[in-house]
C-alpha positions as MATLAB code, in Angstrom:
seq = 'MEEAEYRKMADVEDGMWYYRALHGHILDRLMNAAGQVEGPLLDAGCGTGGLLRRLHEKHPELELTGVDLSPLACELARERTTAHIVEASLTDLPLDDATFATVVSADVLYHIEDDATALRELYRVLKSGGRLVVNVPAYPWLWSYHDKAVHAQRRYGRRELTCKLRDAGFLVTELTHWNMLLLPLVVARRKLWPAPASGSDVRAYARWSNRLLNLVMRCERWVLRTCGALPAGR';
ca = [
      10.289   -1.680  -10.084;
      10.921   -3.611  -13.483;
       8.086   -3.703  -16.243;
       7.994   -7.242  -15.763;
       6.885   -6.791  -12.162;
       3.793   -3.999  -12.743;
       2.715   -7.048  -15.206;
       2.527   -9.297  -12.785;
       0.878   -7.301  -10.211;
      -1.492   -6.608  -12.972;
      -2.026  -10.117  -13.692;
      -2.442  -11.051  -10.007;
      -3.619   -8.039   -7.662;
      -7.628   -8.454   -8.086;
      -7.172  -11.935   -6.380;
      -4.181  -13.045   -4.915;
      -4.795  -13.030   -0.498;
      -1.949  -10.566    0.012;
      -3.286   -7.706   -2.423;
      -6.988   -8.253   -1.108;
      -5.766   -8.424    2.348;
      -4.073   -5.139    1.778;
      -6.395   -3.198    0.119;
      -9.411   -4.627    2.871;
      -7.433   -3.320    6.064;
      -6.340    0.233    3.845;
     -10.448    0.393    3.307;
     -11.070   -0.403    7.121;
      -8.409    2.207    7.889;
     -10.283    4.745    5.416;
     -14.002    4.251    7.003;
     -14.496    7.457    9.532;
     -17.589    7.474   12.202;
     -19.923    7.800   10.052;
     -18.645    4.766    7.528;
     -17.533    6.767    5.074;
     -14.706    7.296    2.827;
     -14.224   11.382    2.433;
     -13.096   12.097   -0.956;
     -11.469   13.536   -3.308;
      -8.865   10.791   -2.816;
      -5.394   10.955   -4.067;
      -3.806    7.239   -4.559;
       0.167    8.427   -4.192;
       1.890    5.470   -6.048;
      -0.831    3.519   -7.631;
       1.009    0.977   -9.349;
      -1.642   -0.138  -12.297;
      -4.597    0.554  -10.432;
      -5.650   -2.406   -8.239;
      -6.482   -0.342   -5.358;
      -8.737    1.935   -6.987;
     -10.396   -0.512   -8.483;
     -11.421   -1.883   -5.056;
     -12.023    1.865   -4.050;
     -14.529    2.388   -7.164;
     -16.310   -0.636   -6.549;
     -16.686   -0.177   -2.830;
     -17.221    3.403   -2.918;
     -18.076    4.555   -7.127;
     -18.793    8.175   -6.074;
     -15.814    8.773   -5.109;
     -13.568   11.186   -7.160;
     -10.354    9.281   -7.609;
      -7.085   10.379   -8.331;
      -3.710    7.934   -9.135;
      -0.128    9.260   -9.192;
       2.646    6.895  -10.447;
       6.087    7.493  -11.826;
       6.435    4.291  -14.236;
       4.542    5.315  -17.806;
       3.799    1.512  -18.032;
       2.199    1.242  -14.477;
       0.016    4.803  -15.316;
      -0.856    2.761  -18.674;
      -2.123   -0.204  -17.264;
      -3.843    1.838  -14.710;
      -5.727    3.398  -17.272;
      -6.828    0.727  -18.967;
      -8.142   -0.912  -15.461;
      -9.419    2.215  -13.776;
     -11.864    5.335  -14.440;
      -9.487    7.337  -12.052;
      -7.518    9.930  -13.312;
      -4.045    8.935  -13.402;
      -0.643   11.322  -13.142;
       2.060   10.381  -14.580;
       4.542   11.879  -11.778;
       7.380   11.604   -8.954;
       5.585   11.604   -5.148;
       8.542   14.004   -4.289;
       7.690   16.570   -6.698;
       3.282   16.522   -7.393;
       2.108   18.108   -9.980;
      -0.910   19.010   -7.830;
      -2.096   21.467   -5.963;
      -1.918   22.880   -2.420;
      -4.507   21.172   -0.086;
      -6.416   19.245   -2.739;
      -7.268   15.837   -1.198;
      -9.728   14.705    1.818;
      -7.597   11.600    1.911;
      -4.492   10.258    0.763;
      -3.231    6.970    0.548;
       0.387    5.596   -0.138;
       0.373    1.417   -0.036;
       3.787   -0.130   -0.535;
       5.576    2.792   -1.705;
       7.811    4.595    0.038;
       9.949    2.088    0.679;
      11.324    2.602   -2.809;
      11.679    6.292   -2.506;
      15.158    7.434   -1.631;
      14.036   10.348   -0.406;
      10.751    9.326    1.602;
      10.819   12.403    3.640;
      10.494   15.045    0.932;
       7.878   12.514   -0.667;
       6.026   12.631    2.552;
       5.677   16.499    2.749;
       4.449   16.171   -0.687;
       1.169   14.277    0.523;
       0.983   16.938    3.398;
       1.496   19.928    1.001;
      -1.646   18.380   -1.024;
      -4.079   16.962    1.691;
      -6.454   19.407    2.723;
      -6.310   20.533    6.495;
      -7.821   17.979    8.678;
      -7.124   15.347    5.987;
      -6.548   11.769    6.085;
      -3.530   10.019    5.230;
      -2.816    5.980    4.986;
      -0.015    4.698    4.902;
       1.380    1.198    4.325;
       4.898   -0.038    4.525;
       7.108   -3.291    5.171;
       8.494   -3.619    8.407;
      11.692   -5.034   10.238;
      14.993   -3.956    8.804;
      15.976   -7.430    9.349;
      13.684   -9.079    7.267;
      15.251   -7.459    4.298;
      15.121  -10.376    1.486;
      15.177  -11.044   -1.950;
      12.027  -10.005   -2.658;
      13.146   -6.377   -1.532;
      15.879   -7.080   -3.990;
      13.743   -7.833   -7.038;
      11.258   -5.067   -6.296;
      14.270   -2.003   -5.686;
      13.407   -1.497   -2.561;
      15.209    1.317   -0.561;
      14.197   -0.060    3.128;
      11.922   -1.518    5.653;
      10.775    0.490    8.157;
      10.930    0.214   11.873;
       7.962    1.837   14.311;
       9.770    4.479   15.285;
      11.904    5.280   12.328;
       8.262    5.864   10.580;
       6.335    7.581   13.124;
       9.536   10.329   13.307;
       9.614   10.683    9.449;
       5.326   11.421    9.661;
       5.876   13.400   12.445;
       8.791   15.220   10.405;
       6.552   16.107    7.344;
       4.185   17.485    9.990;
       1.577   14.743   10.082;
      -0.221   13.836   13.282;
       0.232    9.872   13.840;
      -3.109    8.569   15.371;
      -2.785    5.065   14.735;
       0.224    2.766   14.165;
      -0.420   -0.702   13.655;
       0.981   -4.143   12.321;
      -0.717   -6.592   10.024;
      -0.164  -10.175    8.750;
       1.260  -11.204   12.223;
      -0.826  -14.885   11.630;
       1.687  -15.326    8.965;
       4.749  -13.506   10.092;
       6.422  -17.034   10.866;
       5.332  -18.391    7.228;
       7.097  -14.891    5.697;
      10.371  -15.259    7.964;
      10.960  -18.806    6.694;
      10.018  -18.035    3.222;
      12.222  -15.116    2.774;
      15.103  -16.310    5.406;
      15.137  -20.017    5.112;
      14.389  -21.253    2.004;
      15.511  -20.471   -1.731;
      14.314  -17.218   -3.692;
      11.906  -18.278   -6.237;
      13.414  -18.162   -9.846;
      10.666  -15.334  -10.483;
      12.526  -13.136   -8.202;
      10.138  -11.775   -6.287;
       6.881  -13.178   -4.246;
       4.221  -11.734   -6.337;
       2.668  -14.503   -8.251;
      -0.117  -16.157   -9.076;
      -1.118  -18.999   -5.582;
      -2.870  -22.392   -6.475;
      -7.429  -21.737   -5.694;
      -6.654  -23.883   -2.432;
      -3.790  -22.295   -1.042;
      -5.523  -18.425   -2.212;
      -8.527  -19.315   -0.488;
      -6.855  -21.109    2.645;
      -4.833  -17.339    3.297;
      -7.251  -15.237    2.519;
      -9.458  -16.726    5.660;
      -6.473  -16.560    7.358;
      -6.763  -12.730    6.060;
     -10.101  -11.998    6.654;
      -9.779  -13.727   10.268;
      -7.099  -10.702   11.223;
      -9.002   -7.953   10.053;
     -11.696   -9.013   12.622;
      -9.050   -8.918   14.954;
      -7.532   -5.824   14.180;
     -11.161   -4.207   14.113;
     -11.716   -5.632   17.524;
      -8.653   -4.654   18.873;
      -7.570   -1.679   17.213;
      -4.052   -2.685   16.832;
      -1.663   -5.329   16.503;
       2.102   -5.579   17.993;
       3.791   -7.451   15.615;
       3.443   -8.266   12.196;
       5.103   -7.718    8.127;
];
């Protein structure tokens, strides 16, 4: 991504509804049957450190490591977190085999041209019986100005993502969409309305709209925890 996108992310990710929902969903997925998150944990493609900050806030006992290819992202993550930050590509991780009990990759794989190699690297550094949580944008037909602005390579279909995970060695035990309640608005924004002057949809929202969207996302998280999976979403 462009440096400007990383700086926007650092400015808004602690409060913007989308990042709060994303991090909340990931935290829900990370919980085991005992209500714990197992470490050590790797945030693969940590960006400016927002998820690492949220993880430390909720689980200060965890040993956290972040990896990102961008020097600026790593610099900002080091300023904003206490996690160990490594500047490296996900396709060639300078990390030992079977190091982490948990690996998270949130909105990263779709930026990587060789995502198959990246997934094999995540499998390599994960301990036997460990857990991978991945979030990627859905629906190739939803490709838009936002994907171009953040230098995305693709959006995923369910079958494509499942096949790539299995080819890398993973056992896929759970697969769900999210952001289903707002999907019609997302489609309208990305396909019908003019692109924003800022390029991407990463921005600060008015307080009232941010609160409303946070409420919608909290309701959706409750539905997901109750139903286990959603059939559609971002």
